[in-house]
C-alpha positions as CSV (number, residue, x, y, z in Angstrom):
1,M,41.1,40.3,29.5
2,N,41.6,37.6,27.0
3,Y,38.3,36.5,25.3
4,G,40.1,34.2,22.7
5,P,38.8,30.8,23.8
6,L,35.2,32.1,24.5
7,L,34.6,33.3,21.0
8,P,34.9,29.9,19.4
9,L,32.8,28.3,22.2
10,S,30.1,30.9,21.7
11,L,30.2,30.5,18.0
12,L,29.8,26.7,18.3
13,T,27.0,27.1,20.8
14,G,25.2,29.5,18.4
15,L,25.6,27.0,15.5
16,A,24.3,24.1,17.6
17,S,21.4,26.2,18.6
18,A,20.6,27.1,15.0
19,Q,20.7,23.5,13.9
20,Q,18.3,22.4,16.7
21,N,15.9,25.2,15.7
22,T,15.9,24.4,12.0
23,P,12.5,23.1,11.2
24,R,12.2,19.6,9.9
25,A,10.5,18.9,6.7
26,T,6.9,18.1,7.5
27,P,4.9,15.8,5.3
28,P,2.4,17.5,3.1
29,Q,-1.2,17.4,4.3
30,M,-3.6,15.3,2.3
31,T,-6.0,17.3,0.2
32,T,-9.8,16.7,0.2
33,E,-9.4,15.1,-3.3
34,M,-6.7,12.7,-2.0
35,R,-8.8,11.7,1.1
36,T,-11.8,11.1,-1.2
37,R,-9.8,9.0,-3.6
38,M,-8.4,7.0,-0.7
39,A,-11.9,6.3,0.6
40,Q,-13.0,5.2,-2.8
41,M,-10.0,3.0,-3.2
42,Q,-10.3,1.3,0.2
43,P,-12.4,-1.7,-0.9
44,I,-9.8,-2.4,-3.7
45,T,-6.9,-1.9,-1.2
46,D,-8.6,-4.2,1.3
47,L,-9.2,-6.9,-1.3
48,A,-5.6,-6.7,-2.6
49,E,-4.2,-7.0,0.9
50,T,-6.4,-10.0,1.7
51,V,-5.4,-11.7,-1.5
52,R,-1.8,-10.9,-0.9
53,L,-1.9,-12.6,2.5
54,L,-4.0,-15.7,1.5
55,P,-0.8,-17.7,0.6
56,E,0.3,-17.3,4.2
57,L,-2.6,-19.5,5.3
58,E,-0.9,-22.4,3.5
59,K,2.1,-22.3,5.9
60,N,0.0,-23.8,8.7
61,K,-1.8,-27.1,8.1
62,A,-4.6,-26.0,10.4
63,T,-5.3,-22.9,8.2
64,A,-4.5,-24.2,4.8
65,V,-7.5,-24.0,2.4
66,T,-9.2,-27.2,1.4
67,R,-9.8,-28.5,-2.1
68,T,-13.4,-27.1,-2.1
69,Q,-12.2,-23.7,-0.8
70,A,-9.4,-23.7,-3.4
71,K,-12.0,-24.2,-6.2
72,S,-14.1,-21.3,-5.0
73,L,-11.0,-19.1,-4.5
74,L,-9.8,-19.9,-8.0
75,S,-13.0,-18.7,-9.6
76,I,-12.7,-15.4,-7.8
77,L,-8.9,-15.0,-8.4
78,T,-9.3,-15.9,-12.1
79,A,-12.0,-13.2,-12.5
80,L,-9.7,-10.7,-10.7
81,Q,-6.8,-11.7,-12.9
82,K,-8.8,-11.3,-16.1
83,A,-10.6,-8.1,-15.3
84,A,-9.5,-5.0,-17.1
85,A,-10.3,-3.0,-14.0
86,V,-11.5,-3.7,-10.5
87,Q,-14.5,-1.6,-9.4
88,P,-14.8,-0.7,-5.7
89,N,-18.2,-2.4,-5.5
90,D,-16.8,-5.6,-7.2
91,A,-14.0,-5.6,-4.7
92,K,-16.5,-5.4,-1.8
93,K,-18.4,-8.3,-3.3
94,Y,-15.3,-10.5,-3.8
95,L,-14.1,-9.7,-0.3
96,A,-17.5,-10.6,1.2
97,Q,-17.5,-13.9,-0.7
98,I,-14.0,-14.8,0.5
99,E,-14.7,-13.8,4.1
100,D,-18.3,-14.9,4.5
101,K,-18.6,-17.9,2.3
102,I,-15.2,-19.4,1.6
103,L,-12.9,-19.1,4.6
104,T,-13.6,-20.7,8.0
105,S,-13.6,-18.7,11.3
106,K,-10.2,-20.2,12.1
107,Q,-8.8,-19.0,8.8
108,L,-10.3,-15.6,9.2
109,T,-8.8,-15.2,12.6
110,A,-5.4,-16.2,11.2
111,L,-5.9,-13.8,8.3
112,D,-6.9,-11.0,10.7
113,S,-3.7,-11.5,12.6
114,L,-1.6,-11.4,9.4
115,L,-3.4,-8.1,8.4
116,L,-2.7,-6.6,11.8
117,K,0.9,-7.6,11.6
118,A,1.2,-6.1,8.1
119,E,-0.3,-2.8,9.3
120,E,2.1,-2.7,12.3
121,Q,5.0,-3.2,9.9
122,R,3.7,-0.4,7.7
123,A,3.3,1.9,10.7
124,A,6.8,1.2,11.8
125,S,8.2,1.8,8.3
126,R,6.3,5.2,8.2
127,A,7.7,6.1,11.6
128,Q,11.2,5.3,10.6
129,A,10.8,7.2,7.3
130,Q,9.6,10.3,9.3
131,R,12.5,10.0,11.7
132,S,15.0,9.8,8.9
133,G,13.5,12.9,7.3
134,Q,11.5,11.3,4.5
135,T,7.8,12.2,4.2
136,G,5.4,9.7,5.8
137,Q,2.7,10.5,3.3
138,P,0.6,7.4,2.6
139,R,0.7,5.8,-0.8
140,I,-2.5,6.2,-2.7
141,P,-3.1,3.4,-5.2
142,G,-3.4,4.5,-8.7
143,M,-1.4,7.7,-8.1
144,P,2.3,8.2,-8.8
145,L,4.6,8.9,-5.9
146,P,5.5,12.6,-5.4
147,G,8.2,13.6,-7.8
148,M,7.9,10.4,-9.8
149,T,8.7,10.5,-13.4
150,G,9.6,7.7,-15.7
151,Q,8.7,5.3,-18.4
152,G,5.8,3.6,-16.6
153,Q,2.2,4.7,-17.3
154,N,0.9,7.7,-15.4
155,R,4.3,8.8,-14.1
156,T,4.6,12.2,-15.6
157,R,4.8,15.3,-13.5
158,Q,6.4,18.0,-15.6
159,G,4.2,19.2,-18.4
160,G,1.5,16.5,-18.1
161,Q,1.0,17.4,-14.4
162,N,-0.2,14.0,-13.1
163,Q,0.9,14.6,-9.5
164,A,-2.5,14.5,-7.8
165,G,-4.4,12.4,-10.3
166,Q,-4.9,15.4,-12.6
167,G,-4.2,15.5,-16.3
168,P,-4.5,12.9,-18.9
169,G,-4.3,9.2,-17.9
170,A,-4.8,9.7,-14.2
171,R,-6.1,6.5,-12.7
172,Q,-9.4,6.8,-10.9
173,P,-10.9,4.2,-8.6
174,G,-12.2,1.4,-10.7
175,Q,-10.0,2.2,-13.7
176,F,-7.1,-0.2,-13.0
177,N,-6.4,-3.7,-11.9
178,P,-3.9,-4.1,-9.1
179,F,-3.8,-7.9,-9.9
180,K,-2.4,-7.4,-13.4
181,Q,0.9,-5.7,-12.7
182,G,4.1,-6.2,-10.9
183,R,4.7,-8.3,-7.8
184,T,1.0,-8.5,-7.0
185,A,0.3,-10.2,-10.3
186,E,3.3,-12.6,-9.9
187,A,2.3,-13.6,-6.4
188,L,-1.3,-14.1,-7.5
189,T,-0.2,-16.4,-10.4
190,A,2.0,-18.4,-8.0
191,Y,-0.8,-18.8,-5.5
192,M,-3.2,-19.9,-8.1
193,K,-0.8,-22.6,-9.2
194,V,-0.7,-23.8,-5.5
195,L,-4.5,-23.9,-5.4
196,Q,-4.8,-25.7,-8.7
197,K,-2.7,-28.6,-7.3
198,K,-5.2,-29.2,-4.5
């Protein structure tokens, strides 16, 4: 009997089976400390997301803010921009003022739709990242990304061990201002200029 062609086929079948049984990288589970920090950061995150989406209201004449609303928003946004740090309780207070005293129900409905759409986009991005083998671990504000090292503040992992907010310089809730750095600060400044023209 000639088993020549069967040997490569069985070898290929074995390799394919081994590849299918190779476990995929699973995202690391969040520690209790990480969950606590996320809960503490939630008011700041909610405020940052709301402020990020406020300019979208200007795209529709029916939801654009009025001159009076612009004046009220500018006082809050200026305070946020100047603050050295945003405390969770302050974030709750500012968000309540924006939602309860400044925006109309029509504007709030539009803002809620924008928030839902943004969350759906984030969920889709996480799902795609998981499918492509990247970890789908949520980003915790004030903490470096896993494996992140670099020149920016709080981005050390070797030696300084700042991975999970430990070590010197780890940002805790209420010890940083998301409105003073990067794209968020630039977008806030641009929106404030739009409001000032009203």
